[in-house]
C-alpha positions in Angstrom: 0.0 0.0 0.0 1.4 3.4 -0.9 0.4 6.8 0.3 1.6 9.7 -1.9 1.3 13.4 -2.1 2.9 14.2 1.2 4.8 17.4 2.0 7.7 18.6 -0.1 11.1 17.2 0.7 14.5 18.2 -0.4 16.6 15.8 -2.3 20.4 15.9 -2.7 21.4 18.3 -5.4 18.6 20.8 -4.6 15.7 19.2 -6.4 12.4 18.8 -4.5 10.5 15.6 -4.0 7.3 14.7 -2.3 7.1 12.5 0.8 5.3 9.2 0.6 4.7 6.2 2.9 4.9 2.6 1.6 3.3 0.0 3.8 4.5 -3.6 3.1 2.0 -6.1 4.5 3.6 -9.5 5.2 1.8 -12.8 6.0 2.7 -14.0 9.5 0.2 -16.3 11.2 2.1 -16.2 14.5 2.0 -12.4 14.7 -1.7 -12.2 15.3 -3.0 -8.7 14.3 0.5 -7.3 14.7 1.2 -3.6 14.2 3.2 -1.6 11.6 6.8 -0.8 12.3 9.4 1.4 10.5 11.6 -0.7 8.2 15.2 -1.1 9.3 18.0 0.4 7.2 18.8 -3.0 5.8 15.2 -3.7 4.7 15.0 -0.2 3.1 18.2 -0.9 1.2 16.7 -4.0 -0.3 13.7 -2.0 -1.5 15.8 0.7 -3.2 12.8 2.9 -4.0 14.5 6.3 -3.8 14.4 9.3 -1.5 11.5 10.9 0.3 9.9 7.6 1.2 9.2 6.1 4.6 8.9 2.3 4.5 6.7 0.5 7.1 6.4 -3.2 7.5 3.3 -4.9 9.0 3.7 -8.5 9.8 0.2 -9.8 10.5 -2.1 -12.8 10.0 -4.3 -10.5 8.0 -1.7 -10.3 5.3 -2.3 -14.0 4.5 -4.7 -15.5 2.0 -8.1 -16.1 3.4 -8.7 -19.8 4.0 -11.4 -21.6 2.1 -12.7 -25.1 2.4 -10.3 -26.2 -0.5 -7.3 -25.1 1.6 -7.6 -27.9 4.1 -6.3 -31.4 3.7 -7.6 -34.4 5.7 -5.3 -36.1 8.1 -6.2 -39.6 9.5 -4.9 -40.7 12.9 -4.0 -44.2 14.0 -6.6 -46.9 13.3 -7.7 -48.4 16.7 -10.5 -51.0 16.7 -11.7 -50.0 13.3 -12.0 -46.3 14.0 -9.6 -43.3 13.6 -9.8 -39.5 14.1 -9.8 -37.4 11.0 -8.6 -33.8 11.4 -8.0 -31.0 8.9 -4.9 -28.9 8.4 -4.3 -26.1 6.0 -1.7 -27.1 3.3 -0.7 -23.5 2.7 -0.4 -20.3 4.7 -3.9 -18.9 5.1 -6.0 -17.3 7.8 -9.7 -17.7 9.0 -12.4 -16.3 9.2 -13.7 -19.9 9.5 -11.8 -22.5 11.4 -11.0 -25.9 9.8 -13.8 -28.5 10.0 -14.1 -30.2 13.4 -12.3 -33.5 14.1 -14.5 -36.5 13.2 -14.4 -40.2 13.8 -14.3 -42.4 10.7 -14.1 -46.1 10.1 -10.8 -47.7 9.0 -9.2 -51.0 8.5 -6.8 -52.3 11.0 -3.7 -53.7 9.3 -2.7 -57.1 10.7 1.0 -58.0 10.4 1.7 -61.7 9.5 
């Protein structure tokens, strides 16, 4: 996200520029909502956008793709007495709003070793 048309700023050599803020939203499920922070000098160097820009980084779960039913894969637990638990895990980084389907019991075949 970029916000332009800020106040005038002076650039080396005497020319004038205009201040802008660039907000980089990054998917991080562990960050919760998170909050924006000013980018470090090293991070700004990698972006190389030019003068008169303030770079902010917001690591947040809301920067992730929104999960849909197709984003979950079924995982079957150990088969005990012909029944196992089936749970669901996302197979890519994604965030709610809906949680995965609930764990359910399903029938299975117990493997017998000979």
